[in-house]
C-alpha positions as a printed Julia matrix, in Angstrom:
139×3 Matrix{Float64}:
 -27.85   -5.97    4.93
 -27.32   -9.7     5.43
 -23.65  -10.6     5.89
 -23.47  -12.41    2.46
 -24.94   -9.58    0.59
 -22.18   -7.25    2.69
 -19.26   -9.2     1.54
 -20.82   -9.65   -2.0
 -21.13   -5.86   -2.07
 -17.74   -5.18   -0.53
 -15.99   -7.81   -2.71
 -17.7    -6.71   -5.94
 -17.05   -2.77   -5.35
 -13.44   -3.39   -4.12
 -12.29   -5.23   -7.1
 -14.01   -3.1    -9.62
 -12.06    0.24   -8.22
  -9.03   -2.22   -7.5
  -8.8    -3.15  -11.34
  -8.3     0.46  -12.48
  -6.03    0.83   -9.61
  -4.09   -2.2   -10.32
  -3.98   -1.48  -14.08
  -2.35    2.19  -13.54
   0.35    0.45  -11.11
   1.38   -2.08  -13.59
   1.32    0.44  -16.27
   4.01    2.3   -14.45
   5.93   -0.18  -13.07
   6.27   -2.48  -16.07
   6.85   -2.47  -19.93
   3.47   -4.05  -20.55
   1.29   -2.69  -22.63
  -2.14   -1.05  -21.52
  -3.99   -3.81  -22.74
  -1.75   -6.44  -21.08
  -1.73   -4.72  -17.88
  -5.63   -4.2   -17.73
  -5.74   -8.16  -18.64
  -3.75   -8.98  -15.68
  -5.41   -6.8   -13.48
  -8.69   -8.27  -14.26
  -7.25  -12.04  -13.75
  -5.66  -10.49  -10.45
  -9.23   -9.01   -9.57
 -10.78  -12.4   -10.05
  -8.45  -14.13   -8.02
  -8.77  -11.24   -5.52
 -12.69  -11.4    -5.68
 -12.57  -15.29   -4.59
  -9.96  -14.8    -2.21
 -11.49  -11.61   -0.71
 -15.01  -13.48    0.01
 -13.18  -16.6     1.78
 -10.78  -14.39    3.58
 -13.49  -12.08    4.73
 -15.34  -14.92    6.06
 -12.39  -16.4     7.9
 -11.43  -13.06    9.22
 -15.31  -12.05   10.54
 -15.53  -15.44   12.13
 -12.09  -14.64   14.26
 -13.4   -11.25   14.68
 -16.55  -12.38   16.38
 -14.96  -14.3    18.77
 -12.91  -11.24   19.83
 -13.8    -9.64   23.46
 -13.03   -6.14   21.83
 -15.33   -4.99   19.34
 -14.88   -2.28   16.47
 -12.28   -1.82   13.87
  -9.21   -0.24   15.46
  -6.28    1.06   13.33
  -4.38   -2.33   14.46
  -7.14   -4.55   13.32
  -7.79   -2.94    9.92
  -3.62   -3.25    9.39
  -3.81   -6.88   10.14
  -6.59   -7.25    7.96
  -4.89   -5.57    4.91
  -1.74   -7.18    5.46
  -2.89  -10.64    5.88
  -5.28  -10.03    2.74
  -2.15   -9.04    0.56
  -0.29  -11.78    1.8
  -2.81  -14.3     0.56
  -2.6   -12.36   -2.83
   1.21  -12.88   -3.02
   0.89  -16.61   -2.73
  -1.73  -16.79   -5.09
  -0.77  -14.51   -7.78
   2.94  -13.99   -8.45
   3.27  -16.9   -10.18
   0.64  -16.18  -12.95
   1.96  -12.58  -13.27
   5.48  -14.18  -13.82
   4.09  -16.19  -16.59
   1.74  -13.74  -18.24
   4.41  -10.84  -18.24
   7.13  -13.21  -19.14
   9.46  -12.49  -16.22
  11.09  -14.05  -13.52
   9.45  -15.09   -9.79
  11.54  -12.45   -8.51
  10.66   -9.71  -10.89
   7.0   -10.54  -10.79
   7.21  -10.42   -7.04
   9.12   -7.21   -7.19
   5.83   -5.68   -9.16
   3.7    -7.44   -6.67
   5.61   -5.56   -3.89
   4.8    -2.48   -5.74
   1.23   -3.11   -5.95
   1.1    -4.29   -2.21
   2.18   -1.05   -1.08
  -0.55    0.59   -3.4
  -3.17   -1.87   -1.97
  -2.4    -1.69    1.36
  -3.16    1.86    1.47
  -6.28    1.32   -1.13
  -7.53   -1.68    1.13
  -7.28    0.54    4.21
  -9.09    3.73    2.8
 -11.6     1.57    0.93
 -12.55   -0.54    3.97
 -12.74    2.55    6.1
 -15.13    4.49    3.24
 -17.07    1.14    2.67
 -17.84    0.87    6.64
 -18.9     4.72    7.02
 -21.34    4.44    3.94
 -22.62    1.1     4.78
 -21.79    0.64    8.56
 -19.79   -1.85   10.36
 -20.6    -5.48   10.11
 -22.16   -7.3    12.56
 -18.92   -8.92   13.59
 -17.43   -5.64   14.78
 -20.65   -3.99   16.38
């Protein structure tokens, strides 16, 4: 699979399943309706889809230049933390506006989602790599 196709498949499959994970997380944390939680999750997934493609392109360019190949626990952890950090900057203001809450409350909801998504990102990426193999940059 070409690097571009791999990134697209990764991002689309990650966000499709992630939408369900985020919807359930928001439903559990907020007073928002299921429909509103789902809509926030869909918009979040759209933002994350674009961010995922950009972030993974940059991460793999960095990874390719590293002397140590493969994806260790440390490298996977760095990947997940940096990806989610970018999502905070991009998504908290929208979430606050849509849910009609303060930036602080939206940041708390985002923190809950981050905890969920750090684990989800690690497990999903590990599973994706097991199914499709490591990208060229990690071999």
